[in-house]
C-alpha positions in Angstrom: 5.2 -20.5 -11.2 4.1 -16.9 -10.5 2.6 -14.4 -12.9 2.3 -10.8 -11.9 1.2 -7.7 -13.7 3.0 -4.6 -12.4 2.7 -0.9 -13.2 6.4 -0.5 -13.7 7.5 -4.0 -14.9 4.6 -5.1 -17.1 3.9 -8.8 -17.2 6.4 -10.9 -15.2 6.5 -14.7 -15.1 8.7 -16.3 -12.4 9.5 -19.9 -13.1 10.8 -22.5 -10.7 14.3 -23.8 -11.5 14.4 -26.2 -14.5 10.9 -25.3 -15.7 10.6 -25.3 -19.5 10.0 -21.8 -21.1 7.0 -23.3 -23.0 5.3 -23.8 -19.6 5.5 -20.0 -19.1 4.0 -19.4 -22.5 1.2 -21.8 -21.7 0.6 -20.1 -18.4 0.4 -16.7 -20.0 -1.9 -18.0 -22.7 -4.2 -19.6 -20.1 -4.2 -16.4 -17.9 -4.6 -14.0 -20.9 -8.1 -12.7 -19.9 -6.9 -12.0 -16.3 -3.7 -10.4 -17.6 -5.7 -8.2 -20.0 -8.0 -7.1 -17.2 -5.0 -6.3 -15.0 -3.3 -4.3 -17.8 -6.5 -2.3 -18.3 -6.7 -1.6 -14.6 -3.0 -0.5 -14.5 -3.5 1.7 -17.6 -6.4 3.4 -15.7 -4.2 3.7 -12.6 -1.3 5.2 -14.7 -3.7 7.8 -16.1 -5.0 8.7 -12.7 -1.5 9.2 -11.3 -0.5 11.3 -14.3 -3.7 13.5 -13.8 -2.4 14.5 -10.4 0.1 16.9 -11.9 2.5 18.4 -9.4 0.6 17.2 -6.4 0.6 14.0 -4.2 -2.2 12.6 -2.0 -1.8 12.3 1.7 -4.5 10.6 3.8 -7.3 12.3 1.8 -5.5 15.7 1.5 -3.7 17.1 -1.6 -0.2 18.3 -1.1 1.4 20.6 -3.7 4.9 19.8 -4.8 7.4 22.7 -5.0 10.8 21.9 -6.3 13.7 23.9 -4.7 17.2 23.8 -6.1 19.9 22.6 -3.7 17.5 20.7 -1.5 18.2 17.1 -0.7 15.3 16.2 1.6 11.5 16.7 1.3 9.8 18.9 4.0 6.2 19.7 4.5 5.1 23.4 4.9 1.3 23.4 5.3 -0.3 22.2 2.1 3.1 22.2 0.3 5.8 19.6 0.0 9.1 21.2 -0.8 11.2 18.7 -2.7 14.6 18.4 -4.5 14.9 19.1 -8.2 15.5 16.4 -10.7 16.4 12.7 -10.1 16.6 13.2 -6.3 13.0 14.2 -6.0 11.4 10.7 -6.1 13.8 9.1 -3.5 13.4 12.1 -1.2 9.6 11.9 -1.5 9.6 8.2 -0.6 11.9 8.8 2.4 9.5 11.5 3.6 6.4 9.2 3.2 8.2 6.4 5.1 8.9 8.7 8.0 5.4 10.1 7.9 4.0 6.5 7.8 5.7 5.6 11.1 4.4 8.8 12.7 0.8 8.2 11.5 0.6 4.4 12.0 2.3 4.0 15.4 -0.3 6.0 17.4 -3.2 4.4 15.5 -1.8 0.9 16.1 -1.2 1.7 19.8 -4.8 3.0 20.2 -6.4 0.1 18.4 -4.4 -2.4 20.5 -5.4 -0.6 23.6 -9.1 -0.8 22.7 -8.8 -4.4 21.7 -6.8 -5.4 24.8 -3.9 -6.8 22.7 -0.3 -5.9 22.1 2.1 -6.1 19.2 5.9 -6.8 19.4 7.3 -4.4 16.9 6.4 -2.1 13.9 8.2 -1.9 10.6 7.4 0.3 7.6 8.1 -1.3 4.2 7.4 -0.9 0.5 6.0 -4.3 -0.3 4.9 -4.9 -3.8 2.0 -7.3 -3.1 0.9 -6.5 0.5 -0.5 -3.5 2.4 0.3 -4.9 5.8 1.0 -8.1 7.7 0.9 -9.5 11.3 3.2 -12.4 12.3 2.4 -15.0 14.9 4.9 -13.2 17.2 2.9 -9.9 16.9 5.4 -8.2 14.6 3.5 -5.6 12.5 4.5 -4.4 9.0 2.8 -1.7 7.1 3.3 -0.4 3.5 4.2 3.3 3.5 2.0 3.7 0.4 -1.1 3.5 2.6 -0.5 7.2 3.3 -1.5 7.9 -0.3 -5.0 6.5 0.5 -7.8 8.3 2.4 -7.5 8.2 6.2 -10.4 5.7 6.7 -8.6 3.2 4.5 -5.5 3.4 6.6 -7.6 3.0 9.8 -9.2 -0.1 8.3 -5.9 -1.7 7.5 -4.7 -1.0 11.0 -7.8 -2.7 12.4 -7.4 -5.6 10.0 -3.9 -6.4 11.4 -4.9 -5.8 15.0 -7.7 -8.3 14.6 -5.1 -10.8 13.3 -3.5 -10.6 16.8 -6.6 -12.5 18.0 -7.5 -14.5 14.9 -4.6 -15.4 12.5 -6.8 -16.4 9.6 -9.6 -15.0 7.4 -12.3 -17.2 8.9 -15.9 -16.0 9.6 -14.7 -15.4 13.2 -12.1 -12.9 11.9 -14.6 -11.0 9.7 -17.1 -10.9 12.5 -14.4 -9.4 14.7 -13.4 -6.8 12.2 -17.0 -5.9 11.5 -17.4 -5.2 15.2 -14.2 -3.1 15.4 -14.4 -1.4 12.0 -18.1 -1.4 10.9 -17.4 0.3 7.5 -14.5 -2.2 6.6 -16.3 -3.4 3.4 -16.4 0.1 2.0 -12.7 0.7 2.8 -11.6 -2.8 1.5 -13.5 -2.1 -1.8 -11.8 1.3 -2.2 -8.4 -0.3 -1.7 -9.1 -3.1 -4.2 -10.3 -0.6 -6.8 -7.7 2.2 -6.3 -4.7 0.3 -4.8 -2.8 0.5 -8.1 -2.9 4.3 -8.0 -1.1 4.4 -4.6 2.3 5.2 -6.2 4.4 8.3 -6.5 
């Protein structure tokens, strides 16, 4: 059984096959304090996103959105993002962020691996609901494009976190000692991500 609280979907309970619905009700009742805390956090995140107005964050910068009729793709012009009008705006924005994520993350990942003396096998950019990034045992790296909505040091921390997993595949004291060596301010960045992660949406 899995219970999630999501900005878009609200409270979602996923049950294994043949599980009685009353078990879901029991789980929700038992988790009520946690669910209420998460709902409060998400309401705060929703208010923070709404307060942006016609702007979006980009690695600590603020980009102003300018809707242009007839446009199908988003394009950056200095501190502006020129975007389509209406229902095409959100998909165009996400496509732009995904492409920008690859352009921002790949050189950071290459540089971190060079400094660490390690290598990765491939890089993919995704839109995971529950993870910011992952590193497989084969060295395949996956990063969430929404990290570009965070300040630059947060992205750098997540890159180092995954590069350290190339050497230590768990979260043991050895892993945290390694990341403290490679990214000394990691605690500050991890705290920021825990607190503000729900606001990293378009």
